[in-house]
N, C-alpha and C positions, 0 to 999 in steps of 0.2 A: 826812507824806508819807517814805515809807522810800525808799531806794536803788534798788530795783528798779521803783517806779512812777516815779522821776525818770528813771531809764533808758528806760523804755517811753517817756514823754512827749517825752524828745530824740529818739528815733527817728522818733516820730511828727513832730515840728516838722521835723526834717531831710528827712523824705519831702513834707511838704507845701513845703519851701523848694525842693526840686528840682523838682517838679511846676509851681510858680509860675514857675521860671526857664525852663524850657522852654516855656512859653506866651508869654514876652515876644516882640516883633518882632525879627528879625533885622536885622543890617547890610544895606545896599544892595549890589548886586553891583557891583565897581570891576574892569575890564579889567587895569590894571596893578598892583592891589595882589594880585587874587586868582588871576592867571596868570603874572604875572612875565614877561609877553611882551616889552613894551616897544613894541608895534605902537601903543598908543594914544596915547603921548606923542610919535610920529612922524607921526600924522596931524594932530595939533593943531600941530605945529611947521611945516607947510607941505608936507606930502607929498600929493600929488594922487591916489593912488590908493585902491582900496577894496577889500574882501572881502565877496562875499556868499553866505552859506551857505542853501541850500535842501533841505528833506527833506519827502516826503511818504510817507504811508504806502503800502507796497507798491511803491513805486520806489527807485531808488538815489539817495543823496543828491549835490548838486551843488553844487561849489565855485568860484565864479567869482572871477578876479582882474581887476580894472579898473584899467588905468593911464592917466591922460591926459597 
C-alpha cells in the first residue's frame, strides 16, 4: 500500500467517523446549564411563581407570569 492509498483510506475513515459522531444521541436539555438563566434553581429553592409560554400558529405568543 503506497502513501496515496493510505491518505485516501485516512480521509474515508475520518469521514465515516464524522458521520457516526453526528448520529449519536445528543444530551438532554437542562435550563440552568443551557441558558444560564438561574430561574430553575430558584424554582426548586422554594419560589412559588411560574412562567407559562404559549404559542399557536397564526396567533401572538403569550407569556404568563404567575406568582402565588
